[in-house]
C-alpha positions as CSV (number, residue, x, y, z in Angstrom):
1,M,52.0,-46.0,12.6
2,K,52.9,-43.5,10.0
3,S,49.6,-43.8,8.2
4,V,47.8,-43.3,11.6
5,N,49.8,-40.2,12.2
6,I,48.9,-38.8,8.7
7,I,45.2,-39.5,9.4
8,Y,45.4,-37.9,12.7
9,L,47.2,-34.9,11.2
10,L,44.5,-34.5,8.5
11,F,41.8,-34.7,11.1
12,L,43.5,-32.0,13.2
13,I,43.9,-29.7,10.2
14,T,40.2,-30.2,9.3
15,F,39.1,-29.6,12.9
16,L,41.1,-26.5,13.3
17,S,40.1,-25.0,9.9
18,C,36.4,-25.7,10.8
19,K,37.0,-24.2,14.2
20,K,38.5,-21.1,12.6
21,E,35.5,-20.7,10.3
22,I,33.1,-20.9,13.4
23,V,35.1,-18.3,15.3
24,K,35.0,-15.9,12.2
25,V,31.1,-15.8,12.3
26,D,30.0,-12.5,13.7
27,K,26.5,-12.3,15.0
28,K,26.3,-8.7,13.9
29,T,26.5,-9.7,10.3
30,Q,23.3,-11.7,10.6
31,S,20.5,-9.7,9.1
32,K,16.8,-10.4,9.7
33,S,14.0,-8.8,7.9
34,T,11.3,-7.0,10.0
35,I,8.8,-7.1,7.1
36,K,6.2,-9.8,7.2
37,Y,3.7,-9.2,4.2
38,A,5.1,-6.4,2.0
39,K,7.1,-7.5,-1.0
40,G,8.3,-4.2,-2.4
41,F,10.6,-3.0,0.4
42,D,12.7,-4.3,3.3
43,I,14.4,-3.1,6.4
44,L,17.7,-4.7,7.4
45,N,20.4,-4.3,10.0
46,E,23.8,-5.4,8.8
47,N,26.9,-5.0,10.9
48,G,25.1,-2.4,12.9
49,I,24.1,-0.5,9.7
50,K,20.5,0.1,9.0
51,K,19.4,-0.3,5.4
52,L,16.1,0.6,3.7
53,I,15.7,-1.4,0.5
54,I,13.2,-0.7,-2.3
55,K,12.7,-3.7,-4.4
56,S,9.9,-2.4,-6.6
57,A,10.0,1.3,-7.4
58,Y,7.4,1.1,-10.2
59,K,5.7,-1.6,-12.3
60,G,8.2,-3.6,-14.3
61,S,11.2,-2.2,-12.5
62,D,14.0,-4.7,-11.8
63,E,16.3,-2.2,-10.1
64,I,16.9,-2.5,-6.4
65,A,17.7,0.7,-4.5
66,K,19.5,0.5,-1.2
67,Y,19.6,3.4,1.3
68,I,21.8,3.6,4.4
69,I,19.9,5.1,7.3
70,K,21.9,7.2,9.8
71,A,21.1,9.5,12.6
72,K,21.4,13.2,12.0
73,K,24.1,13.5,14.6
74,D,26.3,11.5,12.2
75,K,25.6,13.9,9.3
76,N,29.3,14.4,8.7
77,S,29.1,11.3,6.5
78,K,29.1,12.0,2.8
79,A,28.1,8.5,1.6
80,E,25.9,8.3,-1.4
81,N,22.3,7.1,-0.9
82,T,22.4,8.0,2.8
83,I,19.3,9.3,4.5
84,F,19.7,11.1,7.8
85,T,16.8,10.7,10.2
86,P,14.5,11.8,11.7
87,I,13.3,13.7,8.5
88,Q,11.8,17.0,9.5
89,Q,10.9,18.4,6.1
90,I,9.4,16.1,3.6
91,V,7.5,16.1,0.3
92,V,5.2,13.3,-0.3
93,T,3.4,12.8,-3.7
94,S,0.5,10.3,-3.2
95,T,-2.7,10.7,-1.0
96,T,-1.9,7.1,0.2
97,H,1.2,8.4,2.0
98,I,-0.7,10.9,4.1
99,P,-2.6,8.6,6.5
100,M,0.6,6.8,7.4
101,V,2.4,10.0,8.1
102,E,-0.5,11.2,10.2
103,L,-0.6,8.0,12.2
104,L,3.0,8.7,13.2
105,N,2.0,12.2,14.1
106,E,4.4,13.7,11.6
107,E,2.0,15.6,9.2
108,T,3.6,18.9,10.2
109,A,6.8,17.6,8.5
110,I,5.1,17.7,5.2
111,I,6.0,20.9,3.3
112,G,4.9,20.1,-0.2
113,F,2.3,18.0,-2.1
114,P,1.1,17.8,-5.7
115,Y,-2.5,18.6,-6.6
116,S,-3.5,18.9,-3.0
117,K,-7.3,19.2,-4.0
118,Y,-7.5,15.4,-3.6
119,V,-6.3,15.4,0.0
120,S,-9.3,14.5,2.2
121,S,-7.8,14.2,5.8
122,E,-8.8,17.1,7.9
123,K,-5.5,17.4,9.7
124,T,-3.5,17.7,6.5
125,R,-6.2,19.7,4.8
126,N,-6.0,22.3,7.5
127,L,-2.2,22.5,7.0
128,I,-2.8,23.0,3.3
129,D,-5.4,25.7,3.9
130,A,-3.0,27.5,6.3
131,G,-0.3,27.6,3.6
132,K,2.1,25.3,5.5
133,I,2.0,22.7,2.7
134,K,2.8,24.1,-0.7
135,E,1.3,23.1,-4.0
136,I,4.0,21.5,-6.1
137,G,2.2,20.9,-9.4
138,K,0.4,17.7,-10.5
139,E,1.4,14.1,-9.7
140,S,2.4,13.5,-13.3
141,S,4.1,16.9,-13.7
142,L,5.8,18.2,-10.6
143,N,6.9,21.9,-10.5
144,T,10.7,21.4,-10.0
145,E,11.3,25.1,-9.3
146,I,8.9,25.2,-6.3
147,L,10.4,21.9,-5.1
148,L,13.9,23.2,-5.2
149,D,12.9,26.4,-3.4
150,L,11.3,24.3,-0.7
151,K,14.6,22.5,-0.1
152,P,13.1,19.4,1.5
153,E,15.3,16.8,3.1
154,L,13.5,14.1,1.2
155,V,11.0,13.6,-1.6
156,V,8.9,10.4,-1.4
157,G,7.8,9.9,-5.0
158,Y,5.8,7.3,-6.9
159,S,5.6,6.3,-10.5
160,V,3.5,4.0,-12.6
161,S,5.8,2.6,-15.2
162,S,9.2,4.4,-15.3
163,A,11.4,6.8,-13.4
164,D,9.8,10.2,-13.1
165,K,11.7,12.9,-15.0
166,S,11.0,15.7,-12.6
167,L,12.2,13.5,-9.7
168,T,15.3,12.7,-11.6
169,T,16.0,16.5,-11.9
170,I,15.4,17.0,-8.2
171,K,17.8,14.2,-7.4
172,K,20.5,15.7,-9.6
173,A,20.1,18.9,-7.7
174,G,21.2,17.1,-4.5
175,I,17.9,16.4,-2.9
176,N,17.3,12.8,-1.7
177,V,14.5,11.0,-3.6
178,I,13.1,7.7,-2.7
179,Y,10.2,5.8,-4.5
180,N,7.3,4.4,-2.6
181,G,5.8,1.4,-4.4
182,D,3.0,0.6,-1.9
183,W,0.3,0.4,-4.7
184,L,2.2,-2.6,-6.2
185,E,1.5,-4.8,-3.2
186,E,-0.7,-7.8,-3.8
187,T,-2.2,-8.2,-0.4
188,P,-4.1,-5.7,1.9
189,L,-1.8,-6.2,4.8
190,G,1.2,-5.8,2.4
191,R,0.1,-2.4,1.5
192,A,-0.6,-1.4,5.1
193,E,2.8,-2.6,6.2
194,W,4.5,0.4,4.3
195,I,3.8,2.4,7.4
196,K,7.1,0.8,8.5
197,F,8.8,2.6,5.6
198,F,7.8,6.0,7.0
199,G,8.7,4.7,10.5
200,V,12.3,4.5,9.4
201,L,12.3,7.9,7.8
202,F,10.9,9.6,11.0
203,D,13.0,7.4,13.3
204,K,9.8,5.9,14.7
205,E,10.1,2.3,13.8
206,Q,8.8,1.0,17.1
207,Q,5.7,3.1,16.8
208,A,5.1,2.1,13.2
209,D,5.5,-1.5,14.2
210,S,3.0,-1.2,17.0
211,I,0.5,0.6,14.8
212,F,0.8,-2.1,12.1
213,K,0.4,-4.8,14.6
214,V,-3.0,-3.4,15.8
215,I,-4.2,-3.2,12.1
216,E,-3.0,-6.7,11.5
217,A,-4.7,-8.0,14.6
218,N,-8.0,-6.2,13.7
219,Y,-7.9,-7.6,10.2
220,N,-7.3,-11.2,11.3
221,D,-10.0,-10.9,13.9
222,A,-12.5,-9.6,11.3
223,K,-11.5,-12.7,9.1
224,Q,-12.4,-15.0,11.9
225,I,-15.8,-13.2,12.4
226,A,-16.6,-13.7,8.7
227,L,-16.0,-17.4,9.0
228,K,-18.9,-17.6,11.5
229,S,-21.3,-17.3,8.6
230,T,-22.5,-20.4,6.8
231,K,-23.6,-18.6,3.7
232,K,-21.1,-17.3,1.1
233,P,-22.9,-14.5,-0.9
234,T,-22.0,-14.1,-4.5
235,I,-20.2,-10.9,-5.5
236,L,-20.0,-8.8,-8.7
237,S,-17.6,-5.9,-8.9
238,G,-16.4,-3.2,-11.4
239,A,-18.3,-1.7,-14.4
240,I,-17.8,-0.5,-17.9
241,M,-15.5,2.5,-17.9
242,S,-14.6,2.9,-21.6
243,K,-15.1,1.3,-25.0
244,D,-17.7,-1.3,-23.8
245,I,-15.0,-3.1,-21.7
246,W,-15.9,-4.1,-18.2
247,N,-13.0,-3.9,-15.8
248,L,-13.1,-5.8,-12.5
249,P,-10.5,-7.2,-10.1
250,A,-8.6,-10.3,-11.1
251,G,-8.5,-13.3,-8.8
252,D,-5.1,-12.7,-7.3
253,S,-5.7,-9.0,-6.7
254,F,-5.8,-7.5,-3.2
255,V,-9.5,-6.6,-3.8
256,A,-10.3,-10.2,-4.5
257,Q,-8.4,-11.0,-1.3
258,Y,-10.8,-8.7,0.7
259,L,-13.7,-10.6,-0.7
260,K,-12.2,-13.9,0.1
261,D,-11.3,-12.9,3.6
262,A,-14.9,-11.7,4.1
263,N,-16.0,-15.2,3.3
264,C,-17.7,-14.3,0.0
265,N,-17.9,-16.0,-3.3
266,Y,-16.3,-13.6,-5.7
267,L,-17.3,-14.9,-9.1
268,W,-13.9,-14.3,-10.7
269,Q,-11.9,-15.6,-7.7
270,S,-10.4,-18.4,-9.8
271,T,-9.0,-16.1,-12.5
272,K,-5.3,-15.3,-12.8
273,G,-3.7,-11.9,-12.5
274,K,-2.9,-9.3,-9.8
275,G,-4.6,-6.3,-11.4
276,S,-7.8,-6.1,-13.3
277,L,-9.5,-8.1,-16.0
278,S,-10.9,-6.6,-19.2
279,L,-14.1,-8.4,-20.2
280,S,-17.1,-7.9,-22.5
281,F,-20.4,-7.0,-21.0
282,E,-21.9,-10.2,-22.3
283,S,-19.4,-12.4,-20.4
284,V,-19.9,-10.5,-17.2
285,F,-23.7,-10.6,-17.5
286,D,-23.7,-14.3,-18.2
287,K,-21.7,-14.9,-15.0
288,G,-22.8,-12.1,-12.7
289,A,-26.4,-11.3,-13.5
290,G,-27.6,-13.3,-10.5
291,A,-24.9,-12.1,-8.0
292,D,-26.2,-11.2,-4.5
293,F,-24.1,-8.0,-4.2
294,W,-22.4,-5.5,-6.5
295,I,-19.4,-4.0,-4.7
296,A,-17.4,-1.0,-6.0
297,P,-19.0,-0.4,-9.5
298,G,-16.2,1.6,-11.0
299,Y,-16.4,5.4,-10.4
300,F,-20.2,5.4,-10.5
301,S,-21.8,6.9,-7.4
302,S,-25.6,6.6,-8.2
303,K,-28.0,4.3,-10.0
304,D,-28.9,7.0,-12.3
305,Q,-25.4,7.4,-13.4
306,L,-25.2,3.7,-14.1
307,L,-28.4,3.8,-16.2
308,N,-27.3,6.9,-18.1
309,S,-24.2,5.0,-19.0
310,N,-25.8,1.7,-20.0
311,E,-29.6,0.8,-19.3
312,L,-28.6,-3.0,-19.3
313,Y,-27.2,-2.4,-15.8
314,S,-30.8,-2.6,-14.5
315,K,-31.0,-6.3,-15.5
316,F,-28.6,-7.3,-12.8
317,N,-30.1,-8.9,-9.7
318,A,-28.0,-6.7,-7.4
319,F,-29.4,-3.6,-9.2
320,K,-33.0,-4.8,-8.9
321,K,-32.6,-5.6,-5.2
322,G,-30.7,-2.4,-4.3
323,N,-27.6,-4.3,-3.3
324,I,-25.0,-2.0,-4.9
325,F,-22.4,-0.5,-2.6
326,T,-19.9,2.2,-3.6
327,P,-17.0,4.1,-1.9
328,S,-17.3,7.0,-4.3
329,T,-19.9,9.0,-2.3
330,K,-17.8,9.5,0.8
331,K,-15.5,12.4,0.0
332,G,-13.4,15.1,1.7
333,K,-14.4,18.7,1.6
334,T,-12.5,19.4,-1.6
335,G,-13.9,16.3,-3.4
336,G,-11.2,13.7,-2.7
337,V,-12.6,10.1,-2.3
338,I,-11.7,9.0,1.3
339,Y,-11.4,5.3,0.2
340,Y,-8.5,6.0,-2.2
341,E,-6.6,7.9,0.5
342,L,-7.2,5.9,3.7
343,A,-8.1,2.3,2.6
344,P,-4.6,1.2,1.8
345,T,-3.5,2.1,5.4
346,R,-6.6,0.6,7.0
347,P,-7.5,-2.7,5.3
348,D,-9.0,-3.8,8.6
349,L,-11.8,-1.2,8.1
350,V,-12.3,-2.1,4.5
351,L,-12.7,-5.8,5.5
352,K,-15.2,-4.9,8.1
353,D,-17.2,-2.8,5.5
354,V,-17.3,-5.8,3.2
355,I,-18.5,-8.1,6.1
356,K,-21.1,-5.5,7.1
357,I,-22.4,-5.3,3.5
358,T,-22.6,-9.1,2.9
359,N,-23.3,-10.4,6.5
360,P,-24.6,-7.5,8.5
361,D,-25.7,-9.7,11.4
362,L,-22.1,-10.4,12.2
363,L,-21.3,-6.8,12.9
364,L,-24.4,-5.3,14.3
365,K,-22.9,-2.2,15.9
366,Y,-20.3,-1.4,13.2
367,K,-20.9,1.6,11.0
368,M,-19.3,1.5,7.6
369,T,-16.2,3.7,7.1
370,F,-15.8,3.7,3.2
371,F,-18.9,2.2,1.5
372,E,-22.5,3.3,1.2
373,K,-25.5,1.7,-0.5
374,M,-25.9,3.3,-3.9
375,K,-29.1,5.3,-4.4
């Protein structure tokens, strides 16, 4: 009997301790990411506190930055790394930021931009021309004096391989700085999803989510259209840009993903790497001389430019048949290439362009947004 009582007592203790643990669980502590494709940032709600997390500020960075997002009505808080929203005066530093800000109808919040000559969008271009957006130097050398005079609530910066010294100076002066690593994303939809990053900053998360869902649906619909084709045209890309080295997208890059989703046979699809490959002319010619299409031949915008650079380009099948397509000819009024500004935000339009190039019968009424046949 005694042993039975001991067993019962142990059972009761175990049961009560388990029950106690269950009671302790607070549903508010459960955090669920709202990010589907992007790898470089996250948005979480923990215990009713909203957090914006930057996982990849620049290439090779292993530092994770966490920002608490609070409404401006709570601005009596002095917590470090706190961003009060909605942001009404912002400095952005990459042309890829501008379309996302514009889609949220917040372009008038931009008060500074570096080397604004590259901005192509008419809406933001008009604000620059009217003097409402100040020039703050170049992207690799920001003018900290002008930046400090502007007193922005937030600077959205970007860096290739290390923390930007000028942005570090700005941060030490008490201005919030946050890095945007959209360019490091490995998939087209991953890059486009960074509109949710700006949605948090402008307190327009729902609007940002709705816009992204439309882009996502358009992209996936285009993928399904591409699958209707029974032919898979072969694709060559890139060109020699320096020292006789041909640079073209690696097989795991977001550019290669466009070509795959367009139901094309990108000749370097099976290669490893998320950036670009550096190959000899001979190896590219051996594999790509007979390719049906040549898409995005570096920064070249005409066949004459290609020939002046290297006469051997004329020996490629795509050159002979006039099947070279470039985004470099479509520019804003001050010379910025529209593709480099808008394409990361609108991968659905890029994908449709590639389908229109390679299988035009599938999109008879569609007019290309970024690419043109090279003349």
